[in-house]
C-alpha positions as CSV (number, residue, x, y, z in Angstrom):
1,M,22.8,84.0,134.3
2,P,21.1,87.0,132.7
3,L,21.8,88.3,129.2
4,M,23.8,91.5,129.1
5,S,21.5,94.5,128.5
6,S,24.0,96.1,126.1
7,L,23.1,93.6,123.3
8,G,20.6,94.7,120.7
9,Q,17.1,93.3,120.5
10,G,17.0,89.8,119.0
11,S,20.8,89.4,119.0
12,D,20.5,86.7,121.7
13,E,19.2,84.4,119.0
14,I,22.6,84.4,117.2
15,L,24.8,85.3,120.2
16,W,24.3,84.2,123.8
17,V,25.8,86.3,126.5
18,Q,25.7,85.0,130.1
19,R,27.1,86.4,133.3
20,D,28.0,84.6,136.4
21,A,30.5,85.5,139.2
22,G,32.3,88.1,137.3
23,V,32.5,86.0,134.1
24,A,30.9,86.9,130.9
25,R,30.4,83.9,128.6
26,I,29.9,84.9,124.9
27,T,28.6,82.1,122.7
28,L,28.4,82.3,118.9
29,N,25.1,80.6,118.0
30,R,24.9,79.8,114.3
31,P,25.6,76.0,114.7
32,K,24.3,75.1,111.3
33,S,27.1,77.1,109.7
34,K,29.6,76.1,112.3
35,N,29.2,79.6,113.7
36,A,30.5,81.4,110.6
37,L,30.2,85.1,110.9
38,D,27.6,86.9,108.8
39,A,26.9,90.6,109.2
40,P,24.4,90.3,112.1
41,L,26.6,87.9,114.1
42,R,29.7,90.0,113.4
43,R,28.1,93.2,114.7
44,A,26.6,91.5,117.7
45,L,29.9,89.9,118.6
46,R,31.7,93.2,118.4
47,A,29.0,94.9,120.6
48,A,29.2,92.1,123.2
49,L,33.0,92.2,123.4
50,E,33.1,95.9,123.7
51,A,30.4,96.0,126.3
52,A,32.2,93.3,128.3
53,G,35.4,95.2,128.1
54,R,33.8,98.3,129.5
55,D,31.8,96.6,132.2
56,A,33.7,96.8,135.5
57,E,31.7,94.0,137.0
58,V,33.0,91.6,134.2
59,R,36.4,90.4,135.3
60,V,36.9,87.7,132.7
61,V,35.4,86.9,129.2
62,V,35.0,83.4,127.8
63,L,34.4,83.2,124.1
64,T,33.1,80.0,122.6
65,G,30.7,78.6,119.9
66,A,27.6,76.5,120.0
67,G,27.0,73.1,118.5
68,G,30.5,71.6,118.8
69,A,32.3,74.3,116.7
70,F,34.2,77.4,117.6
71,C,34.0,79.4,114.4
72,A,34.3,78.5,110.7
73,G,35.4,82.1,109.9
74,A,33.6,84.5,107.6
75,D,30.4,83.4,106.0
76,L,31.7,83.7,102.4
77,K,28.4,83.7,100.7
78,T,26.9,86.6,102.7
79,T,30.2,88.5,102.6
80,M,30.2,88.3,98.8
81,G,26.6,89.5,98.8
82,E,27.1,92.4,101.1
83,S,30.3,93.7,99.4
84,A,29.4,93.1,95.8
85,A,26.6,95.6,95.8
86,G,24.7,93.9,93.0
87,G,27.8,92.7,91.1
88,S,29.6,89.4,91.3
89,G,32.5,88.4,93.5
90,F,33.9,90.8,96.1
91,G,33.3,94.5,95.6
92,D,34.0,97.2,98.3
93,V,35.0,94.9,101.1
94,D,37.1,97.6,102.9
95,P,34.4,98.5,105.5
96,V,33.7,94.8,106.0
97,L,37.3,94.2,106.9
98,D,37.2,97.1,109.3
99,E,34.3,95.4,111.1
100,Y,36.3,92.2,111.5
101,H,39.3,94.1,112.7
102,A,37.1,95.9,115.3
103,I,36.3,92.5,116.8
104,I,40.0,91.7,117.1
105,R,40.8,95.0,118.7
106,A,37.9,94.6,121.2
107,I,39.6,91.4,122.4
108,V,43.1,92.9,122.5
109,D,42.1,96.2,124.1
110,A,39.8,94.6,126.8
111,P,41.6,95.3,130.1
112,K,40.8,91.8,131.3
113,P,41.6,88.2,130.4
114,V,39.7,86.7,127.4
115,I,39.7,82.9,127.2
116,A,38.8,81.0,124.0
117,M,37.0,77.7,124.7
118,V,37.5,75.7,121.5
119,E,35.7,72.7,120.2
120,G,35.7,71.6,116.6
121,P,36.9,74.0,113.9
122,A,38.6,77.4,114.4
123,V,39.1,78.1,110.8
124,G,40.1,81.2,108.8
125,F,39.1,84.3,110.8
126,G,37.8,81.9,113.4
127,C,41.4,80.7,113.9
128,D,42.6,84.3,114.2
129,L,39.7,85.0,116.6
130,A,40.9,82.3,118.9
131,L,44.5,83.3,118.6
132,A,43.6,86.9,119.6
133,C,42.4,85.7,123.0
134,D,44.8,85.6,125.9
135,L,44.3,81.9,126.7
136,R,43.0,79.0,124.6
137,L,41.5,75.8,126.2
138,V,40.8,73.1,123.7
139,A,38.9,69.8,123.4
140,P,40.4,66.9,121.4
141,S,38.0,67.7,118.6
142,A,39.4,71.2,118.2
143,Y,41.5,72.2,115.3
144,F,43.0,75.5,114.0
145,Q,43.4,76.2,110.3
146,E,44.6,79.3,108.5
147,K,42.7,78.3,105.4
148,F,42.9,81.5,103.5
149,V,45.4,80.5,100.8
150,R,42.9,77.8,99.6
151,L,40.7,80.7,98.5
152,G,43.5,82.7,97.1
153,L,43.6,84.9,100.2
154,M,45.8,85.8,103.1
155,P,45.1,85.9,106.9
156,D,43.2,89.1,107.8
157,G,42.4,88.8,111.5
158,G,45.9,89.1,112.8
159,G,47.2,85.7,111.9
160,T,50.4,87.1,110.5
161,F,50.9,88.8,113.9
162,W,49.9,86.0,116.3
163,L,51.3,82.8,114.7
164,P,55.0,83.8,114.4
165,R,54.9,84.9,118.1
166,L,53.3,81.7,119.3
167,V,55.0,79.0,117.2
168,G,58.0,80.6,115.5
169,L,58.5,81.9,112.0
170,A,59.1,78.5,110.2
171,R,56.0,76.8,111.7
172,A,53.9,79.9,111.2
173,M,54.8,80.1,107.5
174,E,54.1,76.4,107.0
175,M,50.6,76.8,108.6
176,M,49.7,79.8,106.5
177,L,51.3,78.6,103.2
178,T,49.9,75.0,103.3
179,A,46.6,75.7,105.1
180,E,46.8,72.4,106.9
181,P,44.7,72.0,110.0
182,V,46.5,71.8,113.4
183,P,44.7,69.4,115.8
184,G,44.1,70.5,119.4
185,E,46.7,68.2,120.9
186,R,49.3,69.4,118.4
187,A,48.3,73.0,119.1
188,V,49.1,72.6,122.8
189,Q,52.4,71.0,121.9
190,L,53.3,73.9,119.7
191,G,52.2,76.6,122.2
192,M,49.2,77.7,120.2
193,A,46.9,76.5,122.9
194,N,47.3,76.3,126.7
195,R,45.4,73.1,127.7
196,L,43.9,70.0,126.1
197,I,40.8,69.0,128.1
198,D,38.5,66.1,127.6
199,A,35.3,67.3,125.9
200,A,33.1,66.3,128.8
201,A,35.1,68.4,131.2
202,L,36.0,71.4,128.9
203,E,33.1,73.7,130.0
204,A,33.5,73.0,133.7
205,E,37.3,73.4,133.7
206,T,37.2,76.5,131.5
207,L,34.6,78.2,133.7
208,A,36.5,77.1,136.9
209,L,39.7,78.8,135.5
210,A,37.6,81.9,134.5
211,R,36.1,82.2,138.0
212,K,39.5,81.8,139.6
213,L,40.9,84.6,137.4
214,A,37.8,86.7,138.2
215,L,38.9,86.7,141.8
216,G,42.3,88.1,140.8
217,P,43.4,91.8,140.8
218,P,41.8,93.5,137.8
219,L,44.3,96.4,137.6
220,A,47.2,94.1,137.7
221,F,45.7,91.9,135.1
222,A,45.0,94.9,132.9
223,Q,48.6,96.1,133.2
224,I,50.1,92.7,132.6
225,K,48.0,92.3,129.5
226,R,49.0,95.7,128.3
227,A,52.7,95.3,129.0
228,V,52.9,91.8,127.5
229,R,51.1,92.8,124.3
230,A,53.3,95.9,123.9
231,G,56.4,93.9,124.6
232,L,55.9,91.6,121.6
233,G,57.4,94.2,119.3
234,G,55.4,95.9,116.6
235,T,51.7,96.4,117.0
236,I,48.5,94.6,116.1
237,D,47.4,97.8,114.3
238,E,50.5,97.7,112.1
239,S,49.9,94.0,111.3
240,L,46.2,94.6,110.7
241,A,47.0,97.5,108.3
242,L,49.4,95.3,106.3
243,E,46.9,92.5,106.2
244,K,44.2,94.8,105.1
245,Q,46.3,96.2,102.3
246,G,47.3,92.8,101.1
247,Q,43.9,91.3,101.5
248,L,42.3,94.0,99.4
249,R,44.7,93.1,96.6
250,C,43.9,89.5,97.0
251,L,40.1,90.1,97.0
252,A,40.4,92.0,93.7
253,S,42.2,89.1,92.0
254,R,40.8,86.5,89.7
255,D,42.5,83.9,91.9
256,C,40.2,84.8,94.8
257,L,37.1,84.4,92.6
258,E,38.5,81.1,91.4
259,G,39.1,79.9,95.0
260,V,35.6,80.8,96.1
261,M,34.0,79.2,93.0
262,A,36.0,76.1,93.6
263,W,34.8,76.0,97.2
264,I,31.2,76.4,96.1
265,E,31.6,73.8,93.4
266,R,33.5,71.4,95.7
267,R,36.6,71.1,93.4
268,E,40.2,71.9,93.6
269,P,41.0,75.5,92.5
270,T,43.3,76.4,89.7
271,F,45.3,79.6,90.7
272,R,47.0,81.6,88.0
273,G,48.6,84.5,89.9
274,E,46.3,87.1,88.5
């Protein structure tokens, strides 16, 4: 299963892309950080998703993570470093958020099914990344968590768009306001995920479904995806714009800095609404 030639040199170390029978499997490969997204991985992921979306020979995309984790979200320490520009905390994070949003749009705009194969944590942006996919197949170890409020933040990968449509307003609000994790089995019950599969069979069953879909009609799939997404009411762009506006306000707050410092210092944060 060769690597896609569209990936930049060296990016296969942090991102694996394999192709087989019309299926492109994209694997985040920073297992020591539970596949948290730093700048190189973020850019490699965007490039891989956009390339798979354009490639007519790719009929289905499977997105997953290495080492028993899907994605722990943004790598906060590197994000702080790249946006602070020599200062402390978060500085000009606007272009960084644009890069995260480009990843979500690459999934949504791809004219083919994108399947999230989830083991372990799908947290923060990692949760939104999985929710942006068309299907989610999960192992018993999987859990979804909109953890943003524990850092004094709000979802910024489309969570405010996806969750109310998947689980209803009340449950969505509870998940975002409490930041409590949702185990894989519960996620299936709520409609956040499609299937709960034993860990030993997850890869085989996911790839079997992907290969089955790869034999389906690409034009019909593309139009189904386009019509269903449009029929949800509102647009992901509108939600992303609102999230960006709100997140920029949060990132400039003292509460955000307190949340991050509490995370680093392994203590409970004290938020003051400023």
